[in-house]
C-alpha positions in Angstrom: 0.0 0.0 0.0 1.0 3.6 -0.4 1.1 5.3 3.0 1.7 8.9 4.1 2.8 9.2 7.8 2.2 12.7 9.1 4.6 13.3 11.9 8.0 11.8 12.5 8.0 11.8 16.3 8.4 8.5 18.2 5.1 6.9 17.0 5.2 8.1 13.4 8.8 7.2 12.8 8.5 3.7 14.3 5.1 3.0 12.7 6.2 4.3 9.3 9.4 2.3 9.3 7.7 -0.9 10.3 5.1 -0.6 7.6 7.9 0.0 5.1 9.7 -3.1 6.4 6.7 -5.2 5.5 6.7 -4.0 1.9 4.6 -0.9 1.8 5.7 2.4 0.2 5.8 4.9 3.0 6.5 8.6 3.0 7.0 10.3 6.4 6.3 14.0 6.6 7.3 16.6 9.2 7.4 20.4 9.3 10.8 20.3 11.0 13.2 20.8 8.1 16.3 20.0 10.2 14.8 16.7 11.4 13.9 15.6 7.8 17.3 16.6 6.6 18.9 14.5 9.3 16.7 11.5 8.5 17.7 11.7 4.9 21.3 11.5 6.0 20.5 8.4 8.0 20.6 10.1 11.4 17.8 9.1 13.7 16.6 11.8 16.2 15.6 9.3 18.9 17.2 6.3 20.4 15.2 3.1 19.9 17.0 -0.3 19.6 17.0 -1.5 16.0 15.3 1.5 14.5 18.3 3.1 12.8 19.2 -0.1 11.0 15.6 -0.7 9.9 15.3 2.9 8.6 18.6 2.6 6.7 17.5 -0.8 5.2 14.2 0.5 3.9 15.5 3.8 2.6 18.1 1.9 0.6 15.3 -0.4 -0.7 13.3 2.7 -1.8 10.3 1.9 0.4 10.8 4.7 2.9 11.1 8.4 2.2 11.2 11.6 4.2 9.9 15.0 3.2 8.5 18.3 4.4 6.2 18.5 1.4 2.7 17.4 2.5 1.2 17.4 -1.0 4.0 15.1 -2.3 3.2 12.5 0.3 -0.6 12.7 0.6 -1.7 12.9 -3.1 -0.8 9.3 -4.0 -1.5 7.8 -0.6 -4.2 5.2 0.0 -3.8 5.6 3.8 -2.9 8.9 5.5 -1.8 8.3 9.1 -1.9 11.2 11.6 0.8 10.7 14.1 1.4 14.2 15.4 2.0 15.0 19.1 -0.9 15.8 21.4 1.0 17.2 24.5 -0.6 18.2 27.7 -2.3 21.6 27.8 -2.4 23.8 31.0 -5.7 22.3 32.1 -4.5 18.7 31.8 -6.4 18.0 28.6 -4.7 17.1 25.3 -3.4 20.1 23.4 -4.8 19.4 19.9 -3.4 22.4 18.0 -0.8 20.4 16.1 -3.4 17.7 15.3 -5.9 20.1 13.8 -3.1 21.9 11.9 -2.2 18.6 10.3 -5.8 17.9 9.4 -6.0 21.2 7.6 -2.7 20.6 5.8 -3.7 17.2 4.4 -7.3 18.1 3.4 -6.5 19.8 0.0 -4.4 16.9 -1.2 -6.4 13.8 -0.2 -7.3 11.6 -3.1 -11.0 10.6 -3.3 -10.5 7.0 -2.0 -8.0 7.8 0.7 -8.6 6.8 4.3 -7.4 9.0 7.1 -6.1 7.0 10.1 -5.7 8.6 13.5 -2.6 7.2 15.2 -2.2 10.1 17.6 -3.5 9.7 21.2 -6.6 11.9 21.0 -9.7 12.6 23.2 -12.9 10.7 22.6 -14.9 12.3 19.9 -11.8 13.4 17.8 -12.6 10.9 15.0 -16.1 12.3 14.7 -14.9 15.9 14.7 -12.2 15.0 12.1 -14.8 13.7 9.8 -16.8 16.9 10.1 -13.8 19.1 9.6 -12.6 17.2 6.5 -16.1 17.4 5.1 -16.0 21.2 5.5 -12.5 21.4 4.0 -13.0 19.1 1.1 -16.7 19.3 0.3 -17.0 15.5 0.4 -17.0 12.6 2.8 -13.7 11.2 3.9 -13.4 8.0 5.7 -11.7 8.4 9.1 -10.5 5.4 11.2 -8.9 5.3 14.6 -5.9 3.1 15.3 -4.3 3.8 18.6 -0.7 2.7 19.3 0.5 0.6 22.2 4.3 0.9 21.8 6.7 0.7 24.7 9.8 2.9 24.4 12.8 0.6 24.3 10.9 -2.3 22.8 8.8 -0.5 20.1 9.8 -2.6 17.1 9.1 -5.8 19.0 5.7 -4.4 20.2 4.8 -3.4 16.6 5.8 -6.7 14.9 4.5 -8.9 17.7 1.5 -7.0 19.1 -0.6 -8.1 22.0 -3.5 -6.8 19.9 -4.3 -4.4 17.1 -7.2 -2.0 17.8 -9.1 -0.2 15.0 -12.2 2.0 15.3 -14.1 2.2 12.1 -17.5 3.2 10.7 -17.5 0.8 7.8 -16.5 -2.9 7.8 -14.6 -2.5 4.5 -12.3 0.0 6.2 -11.6 -2.6 8.9 -10.7 -5.1 6.2 -8.2 -2.7 4.5 -6.5 -2.1 7.9 -6.6 -5.9 8.6 -4.7 -6.5 5.3 -2.2 -3.8 6.3 -1.5 -5.5 9.6 -1.7 -9.0 8.3 2.1 -9.7 8.4 1.9 -9.1 12.2 -1.1 -11.2 12.9 0.2 -14.6 11.8 0.4 -16.0 15.3 -3.2 -15.2 16.0 -2.7 -11.9 17.7 -6.2 -10.4 17.9 -7.4 -7.7 15.5 -10.1 -5.9 17.5 -12.7 -3.9 15.5 -14.8 -1.5 17.5 -16.3 2.0 17.2 -14.0 5.0 16.9 -15.0 6.3 20.4 -14.2 2.9 22.0 -10.8 2.8 20.2 -10.0 6.3 21.3 -10.9 5.5 24.9 -9.0 2.1 24.9 -5.7 3.9 24.5 -6.3 6.1 27.5 -7.7 3.4 29.7 -4.8 1.1 29.0 -2.2 3.6 30.0 -4.3 4.7 33.0 -4.5 1.1 34.2 -0.7 0.5 33.9 0.0 3.8 35.6 -2.4 2.7 38.4 -0.4 -0.5 39.0 2.9 1.5 39.2 1.5 4.0 41.7 -0.1 1.2 43.8 3.1 -0.8 44.1 5.1 2.3 44.9 2.7 3.2 47.7 2.9 -0.3 49.0 6.7 -0.1 48.9 6.6 3.0 51.1 4.3 1.1 53.5 6.7 -1.9 53.6 9.5 0.4 54.5 7.5 1.9 57.5 6.5 -1.6 58.7 9.8 -3.4 58.2 8.6 -5.7 55.4 10.4 -6.4 52.1 8.4 -5.1 49.0 10.2 -7.6 46.8 8.8 -10.5 48.9 5.4 -8.9 48.9 5.6 -8.4 45.1 6.4 -12.1 44.6 3.6 -13.0 47.0 1.0 -11.2 45.0 2.4 -11.5 41.5 2.0 -15.3 41.3 -1.8 -14.7 41.6 -2.8 -14.9 37.9 -5.4 -12.3 38.5 -2.7 -9.8 39.4 0.5 -10.9 37.5 4.0 -9.4 37.7 3.9 -6.7 35.0 4.3 -3.2 36.2 4.7 -4.2 39.8 8.3 -3.1 40.2 8.6 -0.3 42.8 10.6 2.7 42.1 10.7 6.5 42.0 7.6 6.9 39.8 6.7 6.8 36.2 7.5 9.4 33.5 7.8 9.6 29.8 5.5 11.1 27.1 2.5 8.9 27.7 1.5 7.9 31.2 1.6 11.3 32.9 -0.3 13.2 30.2 -2.7 10.4 29.4 -3.8 9.9 33.0 -4.4 13.7 33.3 -6.1 13.9 29.9 -8.5 11.0 30.8 -9.4 12.8 34.0 -10.0 16.0 32.1 -12.3 14.1 29.7 -14.2 12.8 32.6 -14.5 16.3 34.1 -15.9 17.5 30.8 -18.8 15.1 31.1 -19.4 15.8 34.8 -17.6 12.8 36.3 -15.0 13.1 39.1 -12.4 10.4 38.7 -11.0 10.0 42.2 -8.7 7.0 41.3 -7.1 8.8 38.4 -6.4 11.9 40.6 -4.9 9.6 43.3 -2.7 7.8 40.7 -1.3 11.1 39.5 -0.8 12.6 43.0 0.8 9.4 44.2 3.2 9.4 41.3 4.2 13.1 41.8 4.9 12.4 45.4 6.9 9.3 44.6 9.2 11.3 42.4 10.4 13.0 45.6 11.1 9.9 47.5 14.9 10.1 47.0 14.8 13.7 48.1 13.2 12.7 51.3 15.8 10.0 51.9 18.7 12.4 51.1 17.2 14.9 53.6 16.9 12.2 56.3 20.5 11.2 55.8 22.3 14.6 55.3 19.8 17.0 56.8 18.3 20.0 55.1 21.6 21.7 54.2 23.3 20.0 51.3 25.0 23.1 49.8 28.6 22.3 48.8 28.0 18.6 48.7 28.5 16.5 45.5 26.0 14.0 44.3 26.4 11.4 41.5 23.2 10.6 39.5 23.0 7.4 37.5 20.2 7.4 35.0 18.4 10.4 33.6 16.0 8.8 31.1 12.5 7.9 32.5 13.2 4.2 31.7 16.1 2.1 30.3 16.6 1.6 26.5 15.5 5.1 25.6 16.9 8.6 25.6 13.6 10.1 26.5 13.8 12.4 29.6 10.2 13.8 29.4 8.7 13.9 32.9 11.6 11.7 34.1 11.8 11.3 37.9 15.5 12.1 37.7 14.7 15.6 36.7 12.8 16.3 39.9 15.8 15.1 41.9 18.4 17.0 39.8 16.4 20.2 40.0 16.2 20.0 43.8 19.9 19.2 44.2 20.8 22.2 42.1 18.3 24.5 43.9 19.9 23.6 47.2 23.5 24.3 46.2 24.8 20.8 45.4 27.1 19.9 42.6 25.6 17.2 40.4 27.6 14.7 38.2 25.4 12.6 35.9 25.7 9.6 33.7 23.2 7.9 31.4 24.0 5.5 28.6 21.7 7.3 26.1 20.1 10.5 27.6 23.2 12.7 28.1 22.6 14.8 25.0 19.1 15.5 26.0 20.2 16.4 29.5 22.8 18.7 28.2 20.3 20.6 26.1 18.1 21.1 29.2 20.8 21.8 31.8 23.6 23.2 29.7 26.7 23.6 32.0 24.8 23.4 35.3 25.7 19.6 35.5 28.9 17.6 35.2 28.5 15.1 32.4 30.4 11.8 32.7 30.7 9.3 29.9 31.6 6.5 32.3 29.3 5.8 35.3 32.3 5.4 37.7 33.7 8.8 36.8 30.5 10.4 38.2 31.4 9.0 41.6 34.7 10.9 42.1 34.5 12.6 45.5 30.8 12.1 45.6 29.0 12.4 49.0 26.3 10.0 47.6 25.0 8.2 44.5 21.4 8.3 43.5 20.2 5.7 40.9 17.1 6.7 39.0 16.9 4.4 36.0 17.4 0.6 36.0 19.9 0.4 33.2 21.5 -3.1 33.1 25.0 -1.7 33.7 24.0 -0.5 37.1 23.0 -3.9 38.4 26.5 -5.3 39.0 28.8 -2.3 39.5 32.3 -2.6 40.9 31.7 -1.8 44.6 35.4 -1.8 45.5 36.2 0.9 42.9 33.0 2.8 43.8 34.1 2.9 47.5 37.5 4.1 46.5 36.2 6.9 44.4 33.4 8.2 46.6 33.9 10.5 49.6 31.3 8.5 51.5 29.8 5.1 50.6 26.1 6.1 50.4 23.8 4.8 47.7 20.1 5.8 47.2 18.8 3.1 44.9 15.6 4.5 43.5 14.9 1.4 41.4 16.0 -1.5 43.7 18.2 -2.6 40.8 21.7 -2.7 42.2 22.6 -6.2 43.4 24.9 -6.1 46.4 27.8 -8.5 46.9 
């Protein structure tokens, strides 16, 4: 199929590349000229294992192209995917400005049989409103489908090629059949292809992320309770995880969740509920618990060193919100780093992938260390924020020799002692 992918952010770039890898002709569009120029040179703006190699392979094969020219991509396209960002607005709802701008840009160039597919995470009712706006802009009916994404950063290609499920929201069964054919290469092992109404598909994305965020906030709160009562959260986690009704996924305690999805989607779902007069107490509690959890290492540092940390040096391992990504959006590490800097501490940081993003944010306010052990030199303490594999079995003898005092605040329970 001929596909136009509007937006080359995380979702658009991964989705477009994977579609090209299964034999489709894909043109990815973005208004960012520098990003498109870099992609044409083979430079990938995000870190995602396996993505750069897949992009280069499909560009070389002629199945994947990048452009800033919307008309060039949309006119021949059978499917036009909208994968632009919907960041959080001030009121917690999704900011739809970029989305509606994309709708206006594609409208003049849609061919009569093209199907517009919404891949962006959007509030319930967006599919219906898109249909109306395209009718007004084109003077004819345009088929609009919803196809939410369920990709995990750090494992996106595997999630796309071996999906738990594919969800599509459609008005016509023939539209579902076209999308089924598109996803057929990834459904060979009987992964379900779930057809539903557009509103249900839109809501499914938000509810899935809210449920996963709830599990994280719950286990973090129980970890805090275990600490007060002298219990071991890892024992408790094993005790409940073997219950098939609960399972182990997303039950690893830590310093809170971050990233581009969970925080904004929990808040956006709560905002949607408020719009229809429903107060979502659980969603509010999930968000509040997570915000509080991001300060748990701060509280431990205060308990150990007191309120005055000016002049002290802290090493921070892990800046990205999770391993196998360079994404630092809403990362718990940022809360800690900001607090340390505000209170006069020197902060030396290391992260296997997120250092460039951290440098763009903090400039010269931090000390950037390419090796994790170098961040420990004369450090009063180490704080671990991301469970990168290299932090699990560090050289404790060398750590002790480099640090001013042997103090570790392990925010992910990931370092194995001994």
